N, C-alpha and C positions, 0 to 999 in steps of 0.2 A: 390269170394275167401276170405279166412281169413288169415291175417298175425298175427302169434303168436310170441311174443318176450319174451325170457327168459334171464334176465340180472343177471348173477352170478358174484361172486367176481373175478373169473379168466377168464371166457369166457362168451360171449354173443351168444346165439343161436337163430336164426330166422328161422321160418318154414312157408311155404305157404301151406294152405289146400284148396283143391277143395272138398267141402263136408267134409266127414270124412277121406279122403285120403290125406296123406302128400305127396305132389308132388315135393317139393324142400326144402332143409334146408341148412343153412350156419352157420359157427362158426367163431366168431371174438374174438380177445383179448379184455378184459375189460380195457379200458382206461378212467379213470374218467374225464380227462381233455377235452375229445372230446366235441365239440359244436353240437348243433342241425343241423347246416348247414353242418358240416363235416359228421354227421351220414346220413343226407339226400343224400349227394353225394355217400357215400358208398352203401346205399340201392339202389340208382339209378343204380349204376354199377352192383350190384348183380342181379337185375331184368333184366337188359339188357343182361348180360352174359348168363342167363338162358332162354332168349327169353320169358320172362313173361311180360305181360302188367299191369303196376301199376293201370290202370283205372279199372281193373277187381277186385281189392280188395274192398270188401264191408264192411270190419270190421277189427279192430285191437284190440288185447288183449295183455296186458303187465303184466308180473310177474317179479318184480325186488326186489333184496335184497341189492341194491346199491342206497341209497336215492338220491345222486346227479344226477344219470343217469335216475331216474324215471321221473323227470321233463323234462330233456333233451329229452328223447324219446317221451314224450307227446307232446312237441313242434314240434319235427320232424314229428310226425304223422299228426299234423294239417297242417304244411307247405308243406309236400311232398305228402300227400294223401288227404288232406282236410277232414280228419276224426278225431274224438276224439278217444283216446285209452282207452279202458276199463281196468282199473288197478285192480289187485288183492289186495284188502285192506279190512279192517273191514267194514261190512255191505253188501258186495257183496254176491249174491246168489251162493253158491257152491254146495248145495244139500248134504253137509256132516256136521253134527253137530260137533262143535269143543269143546271138553271136557277139554281143557287146562284151568288152573285156570285163566289165562289172555289170552283170544283168540287172542288179538291183537299182542301178542309176537311171534306167530307162523309165520315163514317165508313163503312167497308166494310160493316158490318152494316146500316146504314140504306139503302144503295143496293140490296143484294141483297134486303132485305125488300120494298122498293118494287117491284123487278122481279117477285118471286114473287107478291105481292098483286095486281099488275096483271094478270099472266097468269092467275091463278086466278079472280079476281073482276071485275076492272075492264074488261078488253078487250071481253068479250061484252056487258057491261051499258052500256058507253059512259057511265060515271058516274065522277066523281072519287072518290078514296079517301083515307082517313086511316088510317095504320098506327101502332098503339100498341105499343111494345116495352117490356115491364116487366122491365128488367134492372137493373144497378147504378145507372144513370140510367134514367129513363123518357123515351123519345123519342117524339115525334109527328111523323110524316112525311106531307106532303101530296103526292098524285099527281094530276095533272090527268086529265080524262076522255080525253085523247089520249095518255096514257102518258108524261108528262114529270114528272121529279122537281122539285117547285117549292121545297121548303124545309120548315121545321117548327119544333118547339120541343123544348128539352131541359130536363128537370126533375130534381131530386134523386130518386133511387129511394126507395121507401117504407121500405126497410131503412136507408138512409142517414138518413132523417128520424127513425126510431126511435132510431138510435144517437146522433144529435145531441141529442135530448132527454135521454138518459141522461148524456151527457158534459158538457152545458152547464147542466143544472139539478141542483143538488146533492141534492135530496130526491126526485128521480124515479128509479124503478128501470128496469133494462133489461127490455124486454118483447119477446115475439115478435109478429109481425104476424099477426093473425087476425081473423075476423069476430066481434064481440062479440054477446051475446044481446040487447042493447038499445042504442039510440042515446044515451040519457041515462044516463051512467055513475054508479053509486052508490058506487064506490070510486075511489081514485087510479088503480089499474091499469085498471079498467073505463073510466074517463074517457080515459085515454091510448089504449086500444084503439079506442074510438069515434072519437076525434079523428084517429088515424092512418088507420083503415080508411075510415070514411065521409067524412072530409076528403079522402082520396085519390080516392074515387069521385066526389065533387063536383068536384075539380080535373079529372079525366078528362072528365067530362060537359061542363064549361065550355069546355075547350080544343077538344074535338071539335065542339061547337056553333059556336064562334067561327071555327074553321078552315073548317067547312062554309059559313058565311056568306061568307067571303072566296073560297071556291072556287066560289061562285055556285049552290049547290044542296045537296040532302041527300046527303052522301057515303056511300059504303060504308065502314064502319069494321071494321078487322081487328086483332085483338090477338094478340100472341105474347110469349114470355118467361116467366120463372119464375112470376110471380104472376098471369099472365093468367087462368088458370082460377079464381082466387079472386076477383079484382076484377071481371072482365067480367060474370059473371052478375048483378051488382048494378045494372047499368045497361042499359036497352034500346038505348042508342046504340051499343053494341058488338054487331055483327051476327055476327061470325065469330071463333072462337078457333082458331088454327093453331100448335100447339106447335113444329112443325118447319119453320116458314116460312123461316127463315134458311138452313137446309140446302138446301131446295128452290131458293131463290134462287141459292145457289152452284152447284147443278147446272145451272140454266138458263144462267147466265153461262158456265160451262164449255162447254156445248154451242154457245153462240154464238161461241166463240173457236176452234172446230175448223174447219179449212179443208176 
């Protein structure tokens, strides 16, 4: 089995694969202060609860955008599993050319999302892709029809926008991000909900359209991340929602690095 670990700024997602089948996954809060011993205890408890044998894990792959936890998870892998973690970093074989001016600047999650989306949807269709990841930041990644990572856009996540309204406007309350009953809000909270939700939908549509124009045709659009299931149904431009896209991308990269 393969243990895939996706370390994001808000959440850590761990997935266990048996071949190409994701048999279990867990989501943890990202706490930068956690030690490798604490992480080992958490992983032990998760495997035990799911009745999985840690000794069956033959490989570990790590994609991290939180540098302090990259080292911590590497230490946990060695201590808890007796295995080195293959980390997504410059020089690793991904099978996807990176056309960024400085390829080392591209986050690990963006690369593996592109790899998974292209293998799942783009390769057979021979069409460009736009991958939208609704995470702490919302990222838009453009993949050419021939499977090259071209670049993209990075925007504040919708929850960051909601928090900024609360922190910077003295009379506005803190609200949760959800779909309101109407676009024209009749209360302050309703107006904020409309602006956050439908404003974000409009931003997604605008960027997908403009990126599609630059890619030279109607791209296949794939959404992932925590809010994908909420935002994507509101726009016909998002064709596919894949909650486990990042984990599958990690699995594919792992397979490409086995001799």
